DRENLUMFI-924282 format. One line per field, with one value per residue (C-alpha): x, z, y; residue number from 1. Coordinates in steps of 0.1 Angstrom, whole numbers. Layout:
px <- (X / ...)
pz <- (Z / ...)
py <- (Y / ...)
semar <- (NUM / ...)
// end
This chain:
px <- (202 / 171 / 154 / 173 / 156 / 182 / 160 / 131 / 152 / 166 / 131 / 120 / 151 / 143 / 107 / 119 / 143 / 116 / 90 / 113 / 99 / 66 / 83 / 87 / 49 / 44 / 33 / 16 / 0 / 35 / 37 / 19 / 51 / 71 / 64 / 79 / 113 / 113 / 110 / 109 / 85 / 78 / 56 / 26 / 26 / 27 / -1 / -23 / -18 / -25 / -57 / -71 / -65 / -81 / -72 / -105 / -93 / -61 / -78 / -102 / -74 / -54 / -83 / -89 / -53 / -32 / -38 / -34 / 2 / 11 / 21 / -13 / -31 / -9 / -17 / -54 / -53 / -32 / -57 / -86 / -69 / -62 / -99 / -110 / -85 / -97 / -134 / -126 / -109 / -140 / -163 / -142 / -143 / -181 / -185 / -162 / -182 / -215 / -202)
pz <- (193 / 214 / 228 / 204 / 183 / 156 / 134 / 137 / 131 / 100 / 87 / 93 / 76 / 45 / 46 / 47 / 18 / -5 / 5 / 0 / 9 / 22 / 54 / 65 / 70 / 90 / 81 / 48 / 34 / 25 / 61 / 47 / 28 / 59 / 59 / 24 / 39 / 62 / 53 / 18 / -10 / -40 / -70 / -54 / -22 / -43 / -66 / -36 / -20 / -52 / -58 / -23 / -11 / -30 / -31 / -13 / 15 / 19 / 19 / 46 / 67 / 64 / 73 / 105 / 115 / 103 / 118 / 99 / 100 / 113 / 77 / 63 / 91 / 83 / 46 / 54 / 76 / 50 / 23 / 45 / 53 / 17 / 7 / 35 / 23 / -13 / -2 / 20 / -10 / -32 / -5 / 0 / -38 / -38 / -9 / -26 / -59 / -40 / -21)
py <- (-371 / -378 / -346 / -324 / -297 / -299 / -320 / -297 / -267 / -283 / -291 / -255 / -242 / -264 / -251 / -215 / -221 / -235 / -209 / -179 / -145 / -159 / -171 / -135 / -134 / -166 / -201 / -207 / -239 / -250 / -262 / -293 / -300 / -308 / -346 / -347 / -339 / -369 / -406 / -419 / -411 / -432 / -427 / -446 / -425 / -393 / -405 / -415 / -381 / -363 / -382 / -382 / -346 / -317 / -280 / -274 / -298 / -279 / -245 / -257 / -272 / -240 / -218 / -238 / -244 / -215 / -181 / -149 / -136 / -102 / -92 / -102 / -83 / -53 / -55 / -58 / -26 / -8 / -16 / -6 / 28 / 34 / 28 / 52 / 78 / 75 / 77 / 108 / 125 / 118 / 131 / 162 / 169 / 165 / 190 / 215 / 213 / 217 / 248)
semar <- (1 / 2 / 3 / 4 / 5 / 6 / 7 / 8 / 9 / 10 / 11 / 12 / 13 / 14 / 15 / 16 / 17 / 18 / 19 / 20 / 21 / 22 / 23 / 24 / 25 / 26 / 27 / 28 / 29 / 30 / 31 / 32 / 33 / 34 / 35 / 36 / 37 / 38 / 39 / 40 / 41 / 42 / 43 / 44 / 45 / 46 / 47 / 48 / 49 / 50 / 51 / 52 / 53 / 54 / 55 / 56 / 57 / 58 / 59 / 60 / 61 / 62 / 63 / 64 / 65 / 66 / 67 / 68 / 69 / 70 / 71 / 72 / 73 / 74 / 75 / 76 / 77 / 78 / 79 / 80 / 81 / 82 / 83 / 84 / 85 / 86 / 87 / 88 / 89 / 90 / 91 / 92 / 93 / 94 / 95 / 96 / 97 / 98 / 99)
// end
C-alpha cells in the first residue's frame, strides 16, 4: 500500500529479531543489513559486497552516522563513576595510613 509504514515496520521488526538484545540500546552497525531484507541477492552480489567494503569502512560509516545510544552513554558514565569510586577508596586508604 502506497504511503504505508507497514513495510518499514516489518523491516525494523526483522532487524530487531536478528540483532537480539542489542536493539534495546539503539541502532548498531546491523542497520546496514536492512537492504539484505529487500530485493534479491545472489552469490555475485554478496561476493562484490564482501570484496569492496572493509570492516574499516563500516566502522567509519557507523562512527559518522550512528549516534551513541542512551544505554552506551549510561554504561560509559557507570564505568567512569566506578573508576572514581575505586580511586577515592585508594586515596582514602593512603590518607589513613599516613595519619
